[in-house]
KETI-940536 format. One record per atom (N, C-alpha, C): residue in one letter; y, x, z. Coordinates in steps of 0.05 Angstrom, whole numbers, plus 5000, padded with zeros to 4 digits. Layout:
BEGIN
AYXZ ...
END
This chain:
BEGIN
M810347076169 M811746936187 M813946936193 Q815947076188 Q819347026190 Q820246816168 E819146916140 E819346816111 E819046436121 I816046406138 I815446166136 I818045946167 A818346136185 A820346026196 A823645996188 H823846116170 H826245966163 H826445786140 A823445756125 A823645596101 A823645296116 V821445296145 V820845036154 V823444986173 A825445146180 A828345256199 A826845166226 M824445276228 M823845296255 M824045406280 P822745546295 P823345766308 P820945946312 Q820346186301 Q818446396296 Q816246296313 S817046296340 S814846336353 S812945966355 T814345736353 T813245476341 T812045556315 V813045636297 V811745706266 V808645786277 S809346036296 S806546146304 S804346056308 R805445906332 R803845706340 R801945546324 F804745376300 F802145216281 F800545306265 V801545586259 V799345816240 V797445886251 S796945906273 S795346006293 S793445696293 A794145506294 A791745366297 A791045166270 L793345356250 L791645196227 L789145406212 V789645766224 V788045966216 V785445826239 T785945836267 T783245736286 T781845506267 A782045296266 A781045136245 A780245086222 G781445356203 G780445466176 G782245286159 Y783645176165 Y785545076143 Y788245376130 A788145566137 A789945676133 A788446096139 T789446296131 T787646446131 T789846626125 Q789647046137 Q792447126131 Q791947386118 N792647516101 N791747726092 N792147976101 S790548176117 S790048426128 S792448496115 E791548656095 E793848836088 E797448766085 T798548496061 T800348496077 T801548316091 L799348136117 L800247966137 L801547736123 K801047696103 K801547336088 K799547226096 Y801146926098 Y798946706111 Y799146526073 Q796546456065 Q796246176057 Q793445976061 L793345816045 L792045596054 L789645636045 T787145466055 T785245546039 T783845276039 L781545296019 L780745186005 L779444816022 R780244866048 R779344616060 R780944326071 F782944496046 F785644226053 F784144016027 C782344216007 C780943965989 C779943775999 K779343756011 K777743586031 K779043366042 I781543446054 I782843206064 I784543056043 G784043226014 G786143126000 G785042825984 D781542995981 D779442795969 D779242425986 A780242606016 A778642396026 A781342206028 L783742216023 L785942036019 L785641995996 R784742045974 R784141975947 R782141755943 A779841805953 A777741495965 A779241215975 Q781741335992 Q782341146011 Q785040995983 F784841075975 F786840875950 F785240645930 N786740515935 N786140315923 N788540205894 I787340285877 I790940245863 I791139935852 R789739785856 R790039535849 R791639375868 D791339495901 D792439445927 D794439575927 I795839785914 I798339955915 I799939745888 C798739665859 C801039545851 C800939245850 K799139045870 K798838825871 K801938735872 P803938805899 P806538675890 P808638795875 Y807839015866 Y810439035844 Y809538895814 L806738805815 L805238595794 L806738475787 Y806838325811 Y808338005823 Y811538015819 A811738255821 A814438295823 A815938235801 L814738415782 L814838485743 L814838215727 A813037985745 A812637705735 A814037565738 Q815337535768 Q818037345774 Q820837475751 K820137765751 K824137715739 K823437755714 S821037855704 S820137805676 S820637575661 K819137365677 K818937045677 K815837115655 E814337345649 E812137305631 E809437505655 A807437525645 A804737605661 A804537895653 A803837945677 A803438255686 A801538335688 F800638605681 F797538745682 F797938905690 I795739115697 I795139425706 I793139365686 Y792639685670 Y790239675661 Y789840135662 A787440105665 A786540415664 A784840525644 E784040735644 E781940845621 E780240835629 E776640755618 E774140715622 E773540815596 N771741065584 N770741125578 N771141095548 M773941185543 M775741105528 M776740945511 T776140705527 T777540415536 T779740395558 A781440115551 A782039985580 A782139855583 V781639795600 V780639585620 V782439575635 C781739245637 C784239145658 C783439115684 L786239165707 L784939225733 L784938965746 D787938855742 D789638625755 D792138485730 F792738305746 F794738155739 F795637915757 A799137905747 A800537715758 A801037595743 N799937235737 N801237095708 N804137085719 S805137015697 S808736905694 S808936615715 P811036595719 P810836405745 P811336015728 D810836015700 D810035775691 D808035885675 G806735985679 G802536115680 G802336055647 H804436095634 H803835985608 H801136165591 V801036405607 V798536585588 V795636455600 R794536335594 R792236155599 R789936235611 T790136585594 T787636735587 T788037025613 A790537025624 A790837215645 A788737295663 T787137125681 T785337165690 T782037205681 E782237085651 E779937205644 E780137525631 R782437655628 R782537855626 R782038155638 V781438005665 V780238285691 V778038295683 G778338525682 G775338695679 G773938695652 R775338595635 R774938685601 R777338845588 T775139015571 T775839265561 T777839195529 V779939405528 V781139255501 V780939525485 S782139585460 S781839785450 S784439915464 M784440255454 M787140355461 M788840355436 H788240485418 H789540525391 H790940145386 S791039975395 S792839785381 S792339615399 T793739745425 T794539615456 T796439635468 A798039585481 A801139735485 A799640065510 S798339815538 S797439985546 S794440315541 G793840135520 G791640265512 G793340695499 K795540565489 K798240775473 K798540985503 I798740885523 I800740925544 I798341135554 L795640935553 L794241105568 L792641375550 L792441375530 L792041685511 L793841855517 L796841765528 L799042105531 L797342185552 G795742025581 G793742315593 G791642445578 Y791042395567 Y788842595542 Y789742805540 S788143105531 S789243265524 S788643355503 E789243495490 E789243505451 E785243485453 E784243715464 E780743585456 E779143365455 M781343175488 M780042895482 M781142755466 L784042755455 L785242655440 L783242605409 E783542925405 E780942985381 E777942735376 K777242715400 K774642655406 K774642405411 F777242215419 F777641935416 F777741895390 L779442115363 L779841995345 L777141965324 T774942235333 T773342305321 T770642145321 T770741915355 T768541765359 T770041475357 R772141465359 R772841115364 R773841105333 G775341265323 G778041205299 G779040975310 L780440965288 L781940765288 L783040465267 P779740305277 P778840035263 P781939905266 A782039795243 A784139485236 A783139205257 R785639185283 R784539005288 R786338685272 T788238685267 T789438625246 T790538805233 E792338585207 E794238685195 E796238905203 N797138865232 N799239065235 N797839275254 T794839345254 T793939525268 T795639885252 V795839975269 V796440265247 V794240445248 T792140415226 T789640635219 T790740815208 D792940935198 D793241115187 D793441425210 R790941615209 R791541865228 R795141895244 T795742095219 T798042075214 T800642025223 Q800041725216 Q802241575227 Q800841475263 F799541505270 F798041385282 F798641605314 M798841905301 M799842105324 M803242105326 I804641985305 I807041985306 I808741715322 M806941565319 M807441385331 M807441475369 L804841635371 L804841665394 L806841815411 D807642025389 D809942225398 D812542075409 H813241845389 H815541685393 H814641535431 V811941385432 V810941305464 V812741585481 R811041715484 R811242015499 R815341995501 A816142075480 A819842105488 A820441785492 D819841565484 D821241335485 D820641305520 G817641335530 G817141195562 G815641005561 F814940855540 F814040585533 F812540525507 A810940315506 A808440185479 A809440035488 V809739955453 V810039695437 V806439605428 D806539415429 D803939255422 D804939045404 D805739095370 D807338915367 D805138725338 E803338485349 E801438315348 E799038585327 E799538745347 E796939045327 E794638985338 N794138835361 N790838755370 N789538525376 E791438305378 E792237995368 E793937895358 L793237755333 L795537615328 L797437435338 G799837315337 G800437235357 G802037295380 M800937505395 M801137625425 M802637895416 R804538025433 R806438165444 R805338365465 S806438515475 S806338735497 S808038915499 I808738965511 I810339265529 I809439315553 A808339535547 A807039795577 A808540145579 A808540195601 A809240375609 A807940475634 P808040785629 P805740925639 P806640975677 I804441005689 I803941005721 I802841335732 L803941515748 L803741725747 L803441785784 D800441975783 D799642005798 D802642215810 Y801542415844 Y802242555855 Y802742785847 D801342805817 D800843195805 D801943045768 G802942795767 G804742745751 G802642655714 K800142635730 K798542545704 K798542085700 V798142155684 V798341835676 V796041735677 V795041625699 V792741475710 V793241165708 A793841075698 A795340755691 A796740655676 A796940385668 A799940305653 A800440045663 V802539905667 V802939705672 V804439495646 E804339335644 E804239155618 E804638895626 I806938775601 I807738555597 I806438415580 S805438125572 S804238095552 S805037865561 S804937725523 S806037415509 S805637455487 R807037155485 R805536985462 R808637165440 A807237225416 A810037315395 A812737195403 N812636855395 N814836785403 N816236685426 R815236805441 R816936915465 R818137165473 L816837385466 L817337625468 L818237725439 S820537595429 S822037685413 S822937995415 Y823538115394 Y824438355387 Y825538375410 Y827738205410 Y830638185434 Y829638215459 E828037975460 E826738005488 E825738335497 I824038465475 I822338665478 I823838835499 N827438955472 N828039025483 N829639015513 R830038725513 R831538655546 R828438805576 I826738705569 I824538735587 I822938975593 K823939145568 K822839415567 K824339535585 D825839555607 D827039735623 D826439445651 Y825739285657 Y823939235681 Y820539325673 V820439355657 V817139515659 V817739805668 I819039865646 I819240215664 I819540245684 E821440115705 E822540085731 E820540095744 S817939845739 S815939835754 S813940055742 A814240095733 A811540315729 A813140635744 S816140675750 S817040835757 S816340805794 E816740455803 E816740535825 E813440565840 I811940415827 I808940425829 I807940705833 S808640945808 S809141225803 S809241295839 T812441215847 T813241335871 T812141285893 A809740945890 A808240945916 A805541175911 L805941235894 L802141445893 L803741685898 G805941765909 G806641995907 G808342225891 Y808442025866 Y810242245845 Y813042195848 R814042465847 R815942565856 R818042715830 V819942615809 V821442775804 V822242985811 E821443245797 E822543525810 E825143595799 E826443755813 E829543635810 E829844005797 E831544055777 E830944315763 E833644525775 
END
């Protein structure tokens, strides 16, 4: 009890009342031998209830709009579903030049050939990634698609190190995109935010300039989902 009071900077008598209430309600328990307190699994119900209330589309909406306005390009949010990337929502560019933006919502795309897909693959365990490569493979979508397994793994390492991914006409000729990871409170990749545009608009110079907007937007959404950078 003294350790808890010291940690929260509150009088021990006050802490005692709070802890006793938690024990009575079944959210905490005391070890009869060490007299130390610990939380019970009942707190998991609270986490599950909060998670059920979150709609990532609602959370991302204002950030997508802000990203589209800042970058002057269409912004999208993607999540993983059955080893594919599915578009959850979008915010069109201010001039609405991406005419297919609305049609993308609800559609799935390959993960190995898209910027968001590569980001979502970062959330896979080694076993899941092996399963993905075995079952889905790396089929060529265009002449630019990376189809060699070794090269693809090296590319994923670069994506992880850089904090963003690029689709350089790998999924559709004439289209380029940039994506960054959205993390939940556990630091897990749960979605990807993406900028997509025609290749003649999204030149390599523009990619280098806009990528910071995408990374910043992903960071803001991650913070809204409860992610915090742990200080060393």
